[in-house]
N, CA, C and O atoms as a DFTB+ gen file, in Angstrom:
408 C
 N C O
     1  1       0.817      -1.180       0.000
     2  2       0.000       0.000       0.000
     3  2       0.872       1.259       0.000
     4  3       0.623       2.184      -0.773
     5  1       1.882       1.297       0.857
     6  2       2.689       2.502       0.949
     7  2       3.646       2.648      -0.223
     8  3       3.933       3.768      -0.645
     9  1       4.142       1.547      -0.753
    10  2       5.084       1.636      -1.869
    11  2       4.382       2.134      -3.128
    12  3       4.967       2.902      -3.892
    13  1       3.153       1.717      -3.356
    14  2       2.440       2.099      -4.571
    15  2       1.662       3.397      -4.431
    16  3       1.120       3.885      -5.422
    17  1       1.587       3.972      -3.242
    18  2       0.976       5.275      -3.055
    19  2      -0.528       5.300      -3.091
    20  3      -1.107       6.202      -3.696
    21  1      -1.183       4.343      -2.466
    22  2      -2.643       4.334      -2.427
    23  2      -3.155       5.354      -1.416
    24  3      -2.589       5.501      -0.333
    25  1      -4.202       6.040      -1.764
    26  2      -4.837       6.981      -0.844
    27  2      -3.957       8.183      -0.567
    28  3      -3.443       8.816      -1.489
    29  1      -3.789       8.490       0.693
    30  2      -3.034       9.684       1.088
    31  2      -1.529       9.430       1.167
    32  3      -0.759      10.358       1.416
    33  1      -1.107       8.195       0.958
    34  2       0.305       7.857       1.117
    35  2       1.097       8.197      -0.137
    36  3       0.611       7.996      -1.250
    37  1       2.318       8.713       0.033
    38  2       3.153       8.993      -1.138
    39  2       3.680       7.701      -1.751
    40  3       3.772       6.675      -1.076
    41  1       4.021       7.758      -3.020
    42  2       4.467       6.566      -3.738
    43  2       5.984       6.417      -3.687
    44  3       6.707       7.357      -3.355
    45  1       6.438       5.239      -4.016
    46  2       7.841       4.873      -4.236
    47  2       8.672       4.948      -2.962
    48  3       8.310       4.369      -1.938
    49  1       9.792       5.670      -3.035
    50  2      10.765       5.660      -1.944
    51  2      10.190       6.247      -0.662
    52  3      10.429       5.730       0.429
    53  1       9.439       7.317      -0.798
    54  2       8.855       7.948       0.393
    55  2       7.886       6.999       1.091
    56  3       7.887       6.890       2.317
    57  1       7.068       6.319       0.309
    58  2       6.126       5.362       0.885
    59  2       6.829       4.183       1.527
    60  3       6.415       3.706       2.584
    61  1       7.898       3.712       0.888
    62  2       8.666       2.610       1.461
    63  2       9.326       3.039       2.769
    64  3       9.393       2.260       3.720
    65  1       9.810       4.273       2.815
    66  2      10.433       4.779       4.040
    67  2       9.410       4.892       5.168
    68  3       9.694       4.522       6.307
    69  1       8.243       5.394       4.857
    70  2       7.186       5.509       5.873
    71  2       6.764       4.125       6.349
    72  3       6.576       3.907       7.546
    73  1       6.616       3.192       5.413
    74  2       6.233       1.829       5.791
    75  2       7.275       1.153       6.660
    76  3       6.932       0.475       7.628
    77  1       8.554       1.333       6.322
    78  2       9.633       0.735       7.107
    79  2       9.685       1.332       8.502
    80  3       9.767       0.602       9.490
    81  1       9.638       2.645       8.586
    82  2       9.713       3.302       9.895
    83  2       8.514       2.952      10.765
    84  3       8.669       2.725      11.965
    85  1       7.330       2.906      10.185
    86  2       6.147       2.562      10.987
    87  2       6.180       1.094      11.402
    88  3       5.727       0.756      12.496
    89  1       6.705       0.220      10.553
    90  2       6.839      -1.192      10.926
    91  2       7.813      -1.380      12.076
    92  3       7.540      -2.141      13.004
    93  1       8.954      -0.689      12.020
    94  2       9.926      -0.784      13.114
    95  2       9.360      -0.215      14.415
    96  3       9.608      -0.749      15.496
    97  1       8.595       0.876      14.298
    98  2       7.992       1.469      15.491
    99  2       6.985       0.513      16.118
   100  3       6.967       0.337      17.336
   101  1       6.151      -0.101      15.294
   102  2       5.184      -1.070      15.805
   103  2       5.891      -2.261      16.445
   104  3       5.473      -2.739      17.499
   105  1       6.960      -2.741      15.813
   106  2       7.717      -3.853      16.386
   107  2       8.306      -3.483      17.739
   108  3       8.253      -4.285      18.672
   109  1       8.870      -2.278      17.865
   110  2       9.435      -1.827      19.144
   111  2       8.366      -1.772      20.226
   112  3       8.590      -2.221      21.350
   113  1       7.221      -1.229      19.892
   114  2       6.128      -1.123      20.884
   115  2       5.672      -2.508      21.321
   116  3       5.498      -2.751      22.515
   117  1       5.475      -3.422      20.366
   118  2       5.031      -4.776      20.716
   119  2       6.079      -5.517      21.561
   120  3       5.727      -6.221      22.507
   121  1       7.360      -5.357      21.220
   122  2       8.411      -6.003      22.014
   123  2       8.447      -5.466      23.437
   124  3       8.558      -6.238      24.389
   125  1       8.354      -4.152      23.588
   126  2       8.371      -3.575      24.937
   127  2       7.162      -4.023      25.753
   128  3       7.283      -4.337      26.937
   129  1       5.999      -4.051      25.111
   130  2       4.797      -4.522      25.813
   131  2       4.982      -5.969      26.244
   132  3       4.689      -6.310      27.390
   133  1       5.463      -6.826      25.351
   134  2       5.680      -8.229      25.688
   135  2       6.713      -8.385      26.802
   136  3       6.487      -9.133      27.753
   137  1       7.829      -7.695      26.693
   138  2       8.916      -7.839      27.670
   139  2       8.460      -7.431      29.065
   140  3       8.755      -8.121      30.041
   141  1       7.743      -6.316      29.168
   142  2       7.379      -5.828      30.500
   143  2       6.092      -6.442      31.044
   144  3       5.906      -6.465      32.261
   145  1       5.196      -6.941      30.189
   146  2       4.006      -7.597      30.721
   147  2       4.288      -9.037      31.127
   148  3       3.682      -9.544      32.070
   149  1       5.203      -9.701      30.423
   150  2       5.530     -11.099      30.745
   151  2       6.646     -11.211      31.780
   152  3       6.985     -12.319      32.197
   153  1       7.219     -10.088      32.203
   154  2       8.298     -10.052      33.207
   155  2       9.473     -10.940      32.789
   156  3       9.959     -11.749      33.580
   157  1       9.925     -10.784      31.543
   158  2      11.069     -11.547      31.069
   159  2      12.348     -11.002      31.701
   160  3      12.322      -9.917      32.282
   161  1      13.463     -11.722      31.604
   162  2      14.723     -11.210      32.169
   163  2      15.179      -9.896      31.530
   164  3      15.989      -9.172      32.110
   165  1      14.674      -9.593      30.365
   166  2      15.031      -8.332      29.727
   167  2      14.311      -7.135      30.336
   168  3      14.654      -5.992      30.035
   169  1      13.332      -7.377      31.175
   170  2      12.560      -6.298      31.775
   171  2      13.336      -5.683      32.930
   172  3      12.989      -5.867      34.097
   173  1      14.373      -4.963      32.594
   174  2      15.220      -4.318      33.598
   175  2      14.806      -2.863      33.754
   176  3      14.082      -2.306      32.929
   177  1      15.278      -2.281      34.815
   178  2      15.064      -0.858      35.024
   179  2      15.886      -0.107      33.980
   180  3      17.096      -0.322      33.903
   181  1      15.287       0.758      33.181
   182  2      16.052       1.452      32.134
   183  2      17.235       2.258      32.661
   184  3      18.189       2.487      31.918
   185  1      17.203       2.688      33.902
   186  2      18.319       3.453      34.442
   187  2      19.581       2.603      34.599
   188  3      20.685       3.147      34.631
   189  1      19.434       1.271      34.698
   190  2      20.620       0.425      34.823
   191  2      21.427       0.387      33.533
   192  3      22.599       0.012      33.554
   193  1      20.829       0.762      32.423
   194  2      21.567       0.793      31.168
   195  2      22.580       1.929      31.123
   196  3      23.509       1.896      30.316
   197  1      22.416       2.917      31.967
   198  2      23.295       4.078      31.956
   199  2      24.354       4.029      33.052
   200  3      25.118       4.982      33.203
   201  1      24.418       2.955      33.811
   202  2      25.466       2.825      34.825
   203  2      26.685       2.153      34.202
   204  3      26.554       1.406      33.232
   205  1      27.862       2.412      34.751
   206  2      29.100       1.858      34.212
   207  2      29.722       0.942      35.248
   208  3      29.978       1.353      36.380
   209  1      29.964      -0.298      34.857
   210  2      30.555      -1.296      35.736
   211  2      31.876      -1.754      35.122
   212  3      31.875      -2.474      34.123
   213  1      33.007      -1.344      35.710
   214  2      34.316      -1.630      35.128
   215  2      34.614      -3.129      35.027
   216  3      35.124      -3.554      33.990
   217  1      34.325      -3.960      36.044
   218  2      34.590      -5.397      35.878
   219  2      33.789      -6.024      34.729
   220  3      34.308      -6.862      33.992
   221  1      32.539      -5.619      34.584
   222  2      31.731      -6.128      33.479
   223  2      32.304      -5.675      32.134
   224  3      32.377      -6.459      31.187
   225  1      32.705      -4.417      32.058
   226  2      33.298      -3.894      30.832
   227  2      34.572      -4.655      30.476
   228  3      34.811      -4.950      29.305
   229  1      35.391      -4.975      31.479
   230  2      36.622      -5.733      31.250
   231  2      36.313      -7.124      30.722
   232  3      36.983      -7.596      29.804
   233  1      35.307      -7.792      31.289
   234  2      34.915      -9.127      30.800
   235  2      34.429      -9.077      29.358
   236  3      34.784      -9.932      28.547
   237  1      33.618      -8.076      29.044
   238  2      33.106      -7.928      27.683
   239  2      34.253      -7.650      26.716
   240  3      34.289      -8.204      25.617
   241  1      35.185      -6.795      27.121
   242  2      36.317      -6.469      26.267
   243  2      37.196      -7.689      26.016
   244  3      37.642      -7.902      24.889
   245  1      37.452      -8.490      27.044
   246  2      38.257      -9.705      26.871
   247  2      37.560     -10.693      25.940
   248  3      38.221     -11.413      25.192
   249  1      36.256     -10.731      25.983
   250  2      35.509     -11.655      25.131
   251  2      35.483     -11.188      23.684
   252  3      35.610     -12.001      22.768
   253  1      35.322      -9.893      23.468
   254  2      35.127      -9.381      22.115
   255  2      36.407      -8.962      21.414
   256  3      36.390      -8.740      20.203
   257  1      37.516      -8.846      22.132
   258  2      38.762      -8.385      21.525
   259  2      39.254      -9.285      20.386
   260  3      39.706      -8.754      19.372
   261  1      39.191     -10.616      20.495
   262  2      39.622     -11.435      19.348
   263  2      38.776     -11.198      18.098
   264  3      39.317     -11.148      16.993
   265  1      37.482     -11.052      18.249
   266  2      36.624     -10.782      17.086
   267  2      36.922      -9.403      16.511
   268  3      36.923      -9.228      15.293
   269  1      37.172      -8.433      17.367
   270  2      37.519      -7.093      16.908
   271  2      38.819      -7.117      16.109
   272  3      38.908      -6.507      15.044
   273  1      39.830      -7.824      16.625
   274  2      41.107      -7.934      15.917
   275  2      40.929      -8.658      14.584
   276  3      41.516      -8.263      13.577
   277  1      40.121      -9.713      14.578
   278  2      39.868     -10.445      13.336
   279  2      39.239      -9.534      12.287
   280  3      39.674      -9.538      11.136
   281  1      38.247      -8.769      12.650
   282  2      37.587      -7.868      11.714
   283  2      38.546      -6.791      11.216
   284  3      38.529      -6.431      10.039
   285  1      39.382      -6.278      12.121
   286  2      40.322      -5.238      11.735
   287  2      41.346      -5.771      10.731
   288  3      41.606      -5.123       9.717
   289  1      41.930      -6.946      11.000
   290  2      42.933      -7.492      10.093
   291  2      42.305      -7.931       8.766
   292  3      42.939      -7.802       7.719
   293  1      41.091      -8.438       8.790
   294  2      40.410      -8.797       7.551
   295  2      40.193      -7.549       6.693
   296  3      40.430      -7.572       5.486
   297  1      39.746      -6.469       7.319
   298  2      39.520      -5.221       6.603
   299  2      40.819      -4.681       6.016
   300  3      40.843      -4.236       4.869
   301  1      41.892      -4.717       6.789
   302  2      43.184      -4.263       6.274
   303  2      43.640      -5.125       5.101
   304  3      44.179      -4.601       4.126
   305  1      43.433      -6.430       5.182
   306  2      43.825      -7.321       4.104
   307  2      43.043      -7.067       2.829
   308  3      43.618      -7.055       1.740
   309  1      41.746      -6.863       2.952
   310  2      40.918      -6.582       1.775
   311  2      41.316      -5.246       1.151
   312  3      41.375      -5.124      -0.072
   313  1      41.590      -4.245       1.992
   314  2      42.024      -2.953       1.456
   315  2      43.362      -3.083       0.751
   316  3      43.558      -2.487      -0.309
   317  1      44.277      -3.841       1.309
   318  2      45.572      -4.066       0.665
   319  2      45.379      -4.760      -0.674
   320  3      46.002      -4.391      -1.670
   321  1      44.531      -5.746      -0.694
   322  2      44.261      -6.474      -1.925
   323  2      43.704      -5.545      -2.998
   324  3      44.144      -5.593      -4.147
   325  1      42.753      -4.710      -2.639
   326  2      42.130      -3.809      -3.604
   327  2      43.079      -2.709      -4.074
   328  3      43.088      -2.361      -5.255
   329  1      43.869      -2.167      -3.166
   330  2      44.698      -1.012      -3.514
   331  2      46.011      -1.397      -4.185
   332  3      46.482      -0.683      -5.070
   333  1      46.601      -2.500      -3.783
   334  2      47.948      -2.796      -4.245
   335  2      48.043      -3.962      -5.223
   336  3      48.960      -3.995      -6.043
   337  1      47.141      -4.895      -5.157
   338  2      47.260      -6.065      -6.019
   339  2      46.287      -6.057      -7.189
   340  3      46.450      -6.841      -8.123
   341  1      45.290      -5.201      -7.163
   342  2      44.286      -5.172      -8.221
   343  2      44.862      -4.881      -9.601
   344  3      44.413      -5.486     -10.575
   345  1      45.847      -3.973      -9.732
   346  2      46.380      -3.720     -11.081
   347  2      46.944      -4.966     -11.749
   348  3      46.915      -5.063     -12.976
   349  1      47.442      -5.897     -11.001
   350  2      48.030      -7.091     -11.586
   351  2      46.977      -8.090     -12.071
   352  3      47.312      -9.027     -12.796
   353  1      45.720      -7.908     -11.686
   354  2      44.664      -8.824     -12.118
   355  2      44.398      -8.703     -13.612
   356  3      43.886      -9.636     -14.231
   357  1      44.743      -7.557     -14.195
   358  2      44.471      -7.341     -15.610
   359  2      45.589      -7.867     -16.495
   360  3      45.523      -7.731     -17.717
   361  1      46.605      -8.460     -15.906
   362  2      47.716      -9.003     -16.673
   363  2      48.732      -7.957     -17.081
   364  3      49.473      -8.168     -18.041
   365  1      48.789      -6.836     -16.382
   366  2      49.737      -5.783     -16.720
   367  2      51.113      -6.113     -16.146
   368  3      51.235      -6.734     -15.091
   369  1      52.143      -5.679     -16.872
   370  2      53.499      -5.845     -16.364
   371  2      53.879      -4.694     -15.449
   372  3      54.661      -4.867     -14.514
   373  1      53.328      -3.526     -15.720
   374  2      53.699      -2.341     -14.952
   375  2      52.469      -1.820     -14.223
   376  3      51.411      -1.618     -14.819
   377  1      52.627      -1.614     -12.958
   378  2      51.501      -1.190     -12.136
   379  2      51.013       0.201     -12.531
   380  3      49.805       0.429     -12.595
   381  1      51.931       1.138     -12.797
   382  2      51.537       2.503     -13.151
   383  2      50.782       2.534     -14.477
   384  3      49.785       3.242     -14.612
   385  1      51.251       1.780     -15.434
   386  2      50.581       1.737     -16.736
   387  2      49.178       1.155     -16.591
   388  3      48.235       1.632     -17.222
   389  1      49.042       0.131     -15.765
   390  2      47.736      -0.507     -15.574
   391  2      46.764       0.452     -14.914
   392  3      45.581       0.466     -15.257
   393  1      47.245       1.256     -13.967
   394  2      46.352       2.210     -13.302
   395  2      45.899       3.303     -14.256
   396  3      44.785       3.810     -14.128
   397  1      46.746       3.674     -15.211
   398  2      46.343       4.681     -16.195
   399  2      45.334       4.105     -17.186
   400  3      44.398       4.788     -17.601
   401  1      45.535       2.844     -17.558
   402  2      44.691       2.241     -18.591
   403  2      43.338       1.792     -18.066
   404  3      42.360       1.797     -18.814
   405  1      43.257       1.408     -16.816
   406  2      42.000       0.833     -16.293
   407  2      41.404       1.796     -15.331
   408  3      40.344       1.527     -14.766
């Protein structure tokens, strides 16, 4: 309905944006209602999200540091591949000539 612009709704990208934002808003409201009415473990006091606990932060950092390093080195490797080795993929003998031609 929103993508095609039926009724008062705008068509195309604007309608898709309105539909996406309203869908996410409805999902957030339903999740919050479910979490706090069913008393799930996620139903915490919102003020606890703004407190800082150094031991907890240290545990999280120790757990996530290997994944962070992996992502960083993967990104550096891909950038190196794209910037320095790509000219040779075209079968050029000279890197400068290949960069001018391609």
